[in-house]
Structure formats: C-alpha cells, structure tokens
C-alpha distance (Angstrom), angle and dihedral (degrees) to the residues before:
residue distance angle dihedral
X1 . . .
X2 3.76 . .
X3 3.77 123.1 .
X4 3.83 91.1 -117.8
X5 3.79 96.9 52.8
X6 3.80 112.7 149.9
X7 3.81 91.1 -128.4
X8 3.81 94.2 60.6
X9 3.82 95.5 124.3
X10 3.81 91.5 51.6
X11 3.80 91.6 47.1
X12 3.80 90.2 50.3
X13 3.79 91.4 49.1
X14 3.81 91.8 49.8
X15 3.82 92.2 47.3
X16 3.80 92.0 47.7
X17 3.81 92.6 50.3
X18 3.81 90.4 50.6
X19 3.79 93.9 48.4
X20 3.81 95.0 42.8
X21 3.81 89.2 51.8
X22 3.82 92.7 46.4
X23 3.79 101.9 44.0
X24 3.80 106.6 7.5
X25 3.78 133.1 -98.7
X26 3.82 96.8 -90.7
X27 3.81 93.7 47.9
X28 3.81 94.7 52.4
X29 3.81 120.6 90.8
X30 3.79 128.4 -158.4
X31 3.84 93.7 -115.6
X32 3.82 88.8 57.2
X33 3.79 91.2 52.1
X34 3.80 92.1 48.8
X35 3.81 92.1 47.3
X36 3.82 92.2 49.0
X37 3.81 88.8 52.1
X38 3.80 91.7 47.9
X39 3.81 91.4 -115.8
X40 3.78 137.8 110.7
X41 3.78 126.9 -98.5
X42 3.78 87.3 -117.3
X43 3.81 89.6 58.2
X44 3.81 89.3 51.1
X45 3.79 90.9 55.8
X46 3.78 91.3 47.4
X47 3.80 87.5 63.8
X48 3.81 103.5 30.5
X49 3.81 133.4 29.1
X50 3.84 91.3 -145.6
X51 3.79 141.8 -8.2
X52 3.81 92.0 -91.8
X53 3.80 92.4 64.4
X54 3.80 93.5 56.9
X55 3.81 86.3 75.7
X56 3.80 90.6 56.5
X57 3.81 100.2 52.3
X58 3.80 94.9 125.1
X59 3.77 93.6 40.2
X60 3.80 91.2 67.2
X61 3.77 89.7 74.9
X62 3.81 99.6 27.2
X63 3.84 97.9 94.3
X64 3.81 92.1 48.1
X65 3.81 93.0 45.3
X66 3.80 94.4 49.5
X67 3.82 91.1 42.7
X68 3.80 90.9 53.3
X69 3.81 90.9 48.2
X70 3.81 90.0 50.2
X71 3.79 91.1 47.4
X72 3.81 90.3 50.5
X73 3.81 95.0 47.9
X74 3.81 120.9 113.9
X75 3.81 110.4 -80.7
X76 3.82 94.0 -131.1
X77 3.82 92.5 69.5
X78 3.80 121.9 103.9
X79 3.81 116.5 -112.8
X80 3.81 90.4 -97.9
X81 3.80 89.2 45.0
X82 3.82 88.8 55.8
X83 3.80 91.3 52.3
X84 3.79 93.8 45.9
X85 3.81 90.1 47.6
X86 3.80 88.0 58.0
X87 3.78 94.0 47.1
X88 3.81 93.4 44.9
X89 3.80 91.6 52.4
X90 3.77 89.7 49.6
X91 3.81 94.0 44.6
X92 3.77 91.1 58.1
X93 3.80 91.1 55.1
X94 3.79 129.0 37.5
X95 3.80 97.9 16.6
X96 3.78 101.9 54.1
X97 3.79 111.5 88.2
X98 3.83 93.1 20.1
X99 3.80 100.8 81.5
X100 3.83 96.5 116.9
X101 3.81 91.8 46.9
X102 3.80 92.0 47.7
X103 3.81 91.2 47.4
X104 3.80 90.0 53.6
X105 3.81 90.5 47.2
X106 3.81 91.5 50.4
X107 3.83 91.3 50.8
X108 3.80 91.3 50.9
X109 3.81 92.7 47.8
X110 3.80 90.4 47.9
X111 3.80 90.3 55.2
X112 3.81 96.3 62.3
X113 3.80 130.4 54.0
X114 3.82 93.4 -148.6
X115 3.80 91.1 52.4
X116 3.79 91.6 49.3
X117 3.79 88.5 52.2
X118 3.80 90.7 49.7
X119 3.81 89.7 50.6
X120 3.81 89.4 55.3
X121 3.81 89.6 51.1
X122 3.81 88.5 54.0
X123 3.80 89.3 57.1
X124 3.81 92.2 49.2
X125 3.82 90.8 50.9
X126 3.79 90.9 47.1
X127 3.81 91.5 51.3
X128 3.81 89.3 48.5
X129 3.80 92.4 53.5
X130 3.79 91.0 48.3
X131 3.81 91.7 47.6
X132 3.80 90.2 55.0
X133 3.80 92.0 47.2
X134 3.80 91.9 50.2
X135 3.80 91.2 48.0
X136 3.79 87.0 52.8
X137 3.80 87.7 55.3
X138 3.80 90.8 55.6
X139 3.79 99.1 -97.4
X140 3.83 113.5 142.8
X141 3.81 115.0 -103.4
X142 3.83 96.7 -114.4
X143 3.81 93.2 44.5
X144 3.80 90.3 46.6
X145 3.80 91.4 51.7
X146 3.81 92.5 48.7
X147 3.81 94.6 46.9
X148 3.81 92.1 45.1
X149 3.79 93.1 53.7
X150 3.79 91.7 44.7
X151 3.80 90.5 49.9
X152 3.80 92.3 49.8
X153 3.81 89.6 50.5
X154 3.82 91.0 51.8
X155 3.81 89.6 47.4
X156 3.83 93.6 50.3
X157 3.81 93.6 47.1
X158 3.81 90.8 47.8
X159 3.79 92.3 48.0
X160 3.81 92.5 51.5
X161 3.81 92.0 45.4
X162 3.80 90.0 49.9
X163 3.80 92.1 48.9
X164 3.82 89.8 49.8
X165 3.82 92.3 49.5
X166 3.75 130.2 63.9
X167 3.78 112.2 -154.1
X168 3.80 116.3 41.5
X169 3.76 124.8 78.8
X170 3.79 116.5 -113.6
X171 3.80 89.1 -112.7
X172 3.82 90.7 57.0
X173 3.79 92.4 49.0
X174 3.81 90.9 46.7
X175 3.83 90.9 52.8
X176 3.80 92.0 46.9
X177 3.81 93.1 47.8
X178 3.80 92.6 48.3
X179 3.80 90.2 50.3
X180 3.83 94.0 48.2
X181 3.80 92.4 46.9
X182 3.80 89.7 48.7
X183 3.79 90.2 54.1
X184 3.78 91.3 50.5
X185 3.80 96.1 51.0
X186 3.79 96.7 40.3
X187 3.82 110.7 115.0
X188 3.78 115.9 -105.3
X189 3.80 116.1 -107.1
X190 3.76 115.9 -102.8
X191 3.79 113.2 -123.2
X192 3.77 113.0 -125.1
C-alpha cells in the first residue's frame, strides 16, 4: 500500500494493537508502529500526538456521535431513555464484529496506568457530550449531568460484560445491564 493511503489512521491503529499485544505497550516505539503499517513516523504524528492516542481512535468522535444520536432521539423519551437510545443505536453499529479487537485493546489499556487514566478521561468527555445534548433537549443541567454519568456507567459495565462473554450481541447486553441497573436504583416500596 502507498504511504498516502486514505486509511492510514486505521492501519496505524491495527499495527499498534498488534505490536502492543506482541511486545507490550511500553516496549513499543512509534517508528515500529509506523513501519508495521507501511507508513512513516511523520505520518503517524499527523494522525496521533503520541502512541497512547492510537488506542483511542474511535473515541475522538464518540462523544459527538452519541450526542447527535441523543439529540435526534424521539422527544417523548425520558432523559435516561434519550441516553440509552443513543447508546443502543451506537451498540448496533461500530461494536458488533469487533469483539476480539476490543478485547485486545482492553487488555493493553489494563496493562498501563497512563492508559487506564486516559480511558477514564474518555468517559468524562463522553458524559460531557451527552450532558450538552440533553441540555439541548430541554433537560435541566444538573439532571442532564446526573443522567449522562449514569448512562456512561451503564455503557461501560455493559461493554465489559459483553467483552467477557461470548454469545450475546452488545445491544442485548446493553439492554440487560440497563434493566438490572434500573432495578437496583429503583426506590423501595413504602409499606402501608
């Protein structure tokens, strides 16, 4: 493939995942990633500021994608329904068919404290995008913030459960997790 291929970022991500899995995150250098992808180091830095960010290629757009899905959800939904609508639409798309890749990514992130910290930042940014989208739908700022963080927690738990499993679709696990969490936070009935 040519050095100026339009899929350079994807090639770099694939090469990085392979090398991180083979020799570890800390032992892998940017020039190795670029060489494995058939690209130059300069091309790597055109797409990513450092080797850590190659693991977060899809996360760049995740907050905006989920926010647009929330903003486009039917108006009759509750605030949590709006968030789950966004996550369900997303779950049916980019996650299905990528389980092995996402499992490898999770293992790499789990092996490095800086990567785990960056993963937490991704969740904060995602919750921020959802909060803005909910506010745009007329949800109060504090309620939007609470629902966004709750939704991100449900999403993260569902994603990890799906990656640990082997049969359900991500959408099914997301539905199940949302239901279970809803049961746990539902107020207890008052005895009369």
